[in-house]
C-alpha positions, 0 to 999 in steps of 0.5 A: 260489419263493414264490407271488405275493401279491395285494392287493385294493383299495377293500374297501367292507364285510365281505362284500367282505373275506371274498370277497377272502380266500376267493378268495386275496387275501393283503392288503386295501386298506381305504379310509377317509377321503380328503383330498377326502372320505370313503372307501368303508369306515368306520374302525370297520369296519376292525378288525372286517374284520381280525378276521373275515378275517385278511388277510396285510396291509392297505394304509394310506394316506390314512386317517391323513393330515391336510392330506396329511401323516402324522398321528401321532394317526391313525396311532397310533389305526389301529395300536392298532386293528389290534393289538387286532384281532390280539389284541395288547394293549399 
């Protein structure tokens, strides 16, 4: 039976990302822009966190929305940043 994967949410910086992964987190919740204001991590840090701690996955939600709707431009930019962090160039 596969083990339960754990996601740690609201990661604020690279130190927290490393700590979460070092303690067994398989995924990270990196909260950037929120509909009601900025989140806890800047969008510029997200690709660097992925490069440095290599999580199984990241949670993507409000940072790619505009007026509570999925924003294709933001989604495409986020996906490109993640692919680049993974070393995948298109």
